[in-house]
VOGU-3710 file (C-alpha; in Angstrom, 3 decimals, decimal comma):
1> mveplaiapq> 16,295/19,824/10,696  13,041/18,971/12,477  10,170/18,552/10,045  7,507/21,132/10,998  4,779/18,509/10,535  6,447/15,959/12,807  4,169/15,212/15,754  6,673/13,650/18,164  8,786/16,835/18,610  5,616/18,869/19,151
11> llaqlqqaip> 4,458/16,466/21,865  7,857/16,520/23,543  7,734/20,323/23,706  4,234/20,262/25,176  5,135/17,601/27,742  8,192/19,613/28,772  5,973/22,621/29,425  3,494/20,508/31,375  5,966/19,234/33,984  4,939/20,741/37,342
21> spltgpqsip> 7,261/23,450/38,633  8,540/21,716/41,807  10,156/19,082/39,580  13,143/19,327/37,265  12,348/17,971/33,821  14,762/15,440/32,309  16,989/16,497/29,421  15,388/13,806/27,282  11,706/12,983/27,739  10,904/9,369/26,792
31> lyrakdsqri> 8,215/9,098/24,123  7,377/6,263/21,759  4,600/5,142/19,436  2,401/2,241/20,431  2,545/-0,765/18,108  -1,013/-0,252/16,920  -1,404/0,640/13,251  -5,047/1,621/13,731  -4,370/4,413/16,225  -2,039/7,386/16,487
41> lyispvalql> -1,043/6,630/20,058  2,056/7,953/21,804  3,185/6,745/25,236  5,449/8,553/27,683  6,740/7,130/30,978  8,247/10,509/31,932  6,384/10,535/35,262  8,281/7,398/36,268  11,545/9,287/35,770  10,342/12,338/37,673
51> akqgsmplme> 9,102/10,230/40,610  12,734/9,330/41,330  13,239/12,892/42,591  11,060/11,890/45,556  9,133/15,135/45,996  5,758/13,904/44,656  3,968/10,549/44,368  4,108/8,942/40,937  0,405/9,088/40,050  0,189/12,666/41,334
61> iaqaiaqgfs> 3,009/13,635/38,966  1,315/11,925/36,040  -2,002/13,619/36,776  -0,294/17,016/37,070  1,411/16,575/33,697  -1,881/15,533/32,139  -3,526/18,660/33,541  -0,683/20,887/32,371  -0,688/19,366/28,894  -4,130/20,821/28,233
71> dsrplnlafp> -2,706/24,338/28,654  0,638/23,760/26,925  1,556/24,866/23,437  4,945/24,635/21,701  6,388/27,943/20,558  6,830/27,006/16,908  3,595/25,214/16,109  3,538/24,630/12,352  0,053/23,136/12,205  -3,076/23,776/14,257
81> iranhwilsv> -3,349/20,557/16,254  -4,248/21,682/19,754  -4,347/19,897/23,077  -8,099/19,326/22,660  -7,352/17,119/19,651  -5,709/14,591/21,959  -7,263/12,004/24,251  -4,903/11,922/27,219  -5,072/9,095/29,742  -3,006/8,279/32,811
91> vppgklylel> -2,423/4,537/32,926  -1,073/2,921/36,126  1,582/2,879/37,340  1,939/6,361/35,797  2,353/6,281/32,038  0,802/8,958/29,835  -1,166/7,766/26,803  -1,783/10,433/24,144  -4,042/9,467/21,250  -4,687/11,816/18,341
101> tdpgiaiwlq> -8,410/12,066/17,570  -9,868/11,751/14,078  -10,365/15,546/13,732  -6,701/16,011/14,663  -5,679/13,405/12,097  -7,746/15,214/9,453  -5,930/18,472/10,224  -2,564/16,748/9,931  -3,524/15,079/6,635  -4,645/18,362/5,080
111> qallwdfqpd> -1,448/20,101/6,156  0,641/17,190/4,857  -1,145/17,497/1,525  0,060/21,103/1,271  3,487/20,787/2,897  6,687/20,602/0,867  8,662/17,601/2,089  11,496/18,344/-0,312  14,938/19,368/0,939  15,149/22,633/2,833
121> ptpdpsplpp> 17,424/25,441/1,539  20,204/24,361/3,923  21,981/21,391/2,322  23,297/18,403/4,224  26,924/18,757/5,381  27,923/16,149/2,803  25,743/14,430/0,180  25,022/10,780/0,775  26,554/8,357/-1,712  24,216/6,434/-4,038
131> skfldlfpiq> 22,791/3,418/-2,222  23,794/0,772/-4,762  23,763/-1,973/-2,157  20,051/-1,459/-1,397  17,185/-2,859/-3,464  15,191/0,272/-4,112  12,981/-1,130/-6,873  9,965/-1,937/-4,613  10,058/1,628/-3,245  10,451/3,117/-6,722
141> yaharccall> 7,617/0,931/-7,996  5,323/2,182/-5,214  6,221/5,786/-6,085  5,568/5,238/-9,802  2,252/3,529/-8,986  1,192/6,533/-6,888  2,025/8,834/-9,818  0,053/6,712/-12,298  -3,016/6,628/-10,043  -2,903/10,383/-9,488
151> rlahreglit> -2,604/11,118/-13,212  -5,605/8,889/-13,855  -7,614/10,559/-11,087  -6,820/13,937/-12,663  -8,002/12,751/-16,080  -11,186/11,316/-14,534  -11,901/14,616/-12,773  -11,835/13,188/-9,239  -9,004/15,523/-8,269  -7,286/18,446/-9,960
161> letpahlgmg> -3,499/18,524/-10,098  -1,775/21,848/-10,667  1,034/20,333/-12,745  0,080/16,739/-13,632  2,957/16,389/-16,116  5,495/16,964/-13,310  3,848/15,178/-10,432  6,691/15,553/-7,987  6,363/19,339/-8,092  2,591/19,542/-8,397
171> svtapdpipw> -0,168/20,025/-5,873  -3,804/19,066/-5,451  -5,885/22,173/-6,114  -9,310/20,515/-5,940  -11,134/19,454/-3,919  -10,001/21,974/-1,334  -9,989/20,780/1,340  -10,006/17,033/0,822  -13,130/15,523/2,506  -11,207/13,726/5,228
181> lespthlkph> -14,124/13,574/7,707  -17,461/11,824/7,259  -18,762/13,456/10,466  -17,340/16,027/12,867  -15,735/13,233/14,897  -14,913/10,411/12,445  -12,533/10,030/9,523  -13,902/9,150/6,112  -11,069/6,668/5,439  -11,538/4,065/8,170
191> hpaeralisr> -10,624/0,764/6,485  -7,799/-0,956/8,431  -5,448/-0,573/5,450  -6,269/3,135/5,241  -5,660/3,620/8,940  -2,396/1,721/8,667  -1,209/3,946/5,804  -2,128/7,103/7,752  -0,268/5,779/10,787  2,757/4,961/8,643
201> aiatvdalsf> 2,775/8,413/7,032  2,820/10,098/10,444  5,577/7,754/11,651  7,551/8,533/8,486  7,419/12,280/9,078  8,481/11,720/12,693  11,453/9,712/11,398  12,413/12,532/9,022  12,912/14,780/12,058  16,070/12,952/13,059
211> plsptqmtsr> 19,341/13,992/11,377  20,620/11,706/8,668  24,174/10,495/8,186  25,644/7,880/5,813  25,628/5,338/8,642  21,872/5,812/9,069  20,937/5,264/5,432  19,801/1,707/6,146  17,370/3,079/8,724  15,822/5,441/6,146
221> fsvatllsqd> 15,678/2,543/3,700  13,609/0,639/6,280  11,323/3,650/6,736  10,779/3,910/2,968  10,259/0,160/2,626  7,583/0,063/5,322  5,782/3,036/3,769  5,806/1,437/0,316  4,562/-1,876/1,723  1,680/-0,226/3,567
231> fltfhaqcqi> 0,774/1,711/0,427  0,691/-1,458/-1,695  -1,508/-3,172/0,923  -3,830/-0,160/0,880  -3,883/-0,193/-2,936  -4,796/-3,899/-2,976  -7,522/-3,701/-0,333  -9,163/-0,288/-0,820  -11,208/0,134/-3,979  -11,239/3,559/-5,623
241> wgsvqsqdpd> -12,895/3,085/-8,991  -16,241/1,542/-9,865  -18,893/1,726/-7,172  -16,741/3,843/-4,825  -16,107/6,433/-7,532  -19,792/6,663/-8,464  -21,509/6,176/-5,106  -19,019/7,731/-2,660  -16,774/10,204/-4,500  -15,743/11,808/-1,192
251> laqarfglif> -14,178/8,519/-0,124  -12,414/8,188/-3,472  -11,030/11,718/-3,108  -9,858/11,021/0,453  -8,077/7,908/-0,781  -6,375/9,915/-3,508  -5,336/12,386/-0,835  -3,583/9,540/0,973  -1,927/8,483/-2,273  -0,681/12,030/-2,880
261> itqkllkrll> 0,842/12,272/0,610  2,472/8,855/0,135  3,932/9,951/-3,204  5,423/13,088/-1,669  7,017/11,143/1,171  8,406/8,419/-1,099  9,855/11,072/-3,403  11,536/12,792/-0,462  12,976/9,526/0,850  14,216/8,338/-2,535
271> ekdlsslapl> 15,750/11,570/-3,788  17,158/13,138/-0,629  17,726/10,365/1,861  18,544/7,460/-0,467  20,242/9,468/-3,258  18,204/7,776/-5,946  15,540/8,469/-8,572  11,840/8,749/-7,852  10,452/7,601/-11,232  7,137/8,942/-12,494
281> el> 6,511/5,671/-14,308  8,031/2,215/-14,715
//
């Protein structure tokens, strides 16, 4: 099942629509994330594939796709990120660079805060066996730490949890929405560790769009490990209490929003994909 909040499948659908009509689109459009934790940047060399058909010059194809992307929209859009939330560049010899803007990231974060990442009603063909050969403690620790921080934030009145005693099933009811933006064009959380955690959360949801089988469990373990590591780096480098809590409560609330999204994703990975427990405390 494709996660409705996954960005990569949405981009693939939009790129498919944007291919100019004289050309035949490939069955599989190449798309990958740039290795830049501070940006949400996707790269597609699809124009290089299409140029092999010989009917149009390479850069002309790339420019036509870029123009068509602005008017494209996937049929089953689950969240309101539009083409104008992307910065699209054509980079010689003909690659497409698509970078999600801060307002687009804020939309995604707010939707992720509300979305249920738990298993859909259709079960997997066969349950995965418990992953006894994997060291899940660091991932479980990160999940438990998220839960502890969120319970404390609820008690301190920075956020309001609907069901704080059962954090995995709860939701953030206040503030609504989370103050993700400090201006119409810039995110409130802009520390490198914050940006890295946001980037990792988006990459995690993209990864959840691919079907899982017992032979792929190690891959999901890697996804969960990277998410937990980026969370712990964020937790070590980004202050929430003290001066931030008193002088910039919006920033503290945005950081708790990131923690809540991380907790939901870690819970999903631990319980569904890794057949393990997502402890509320350790």
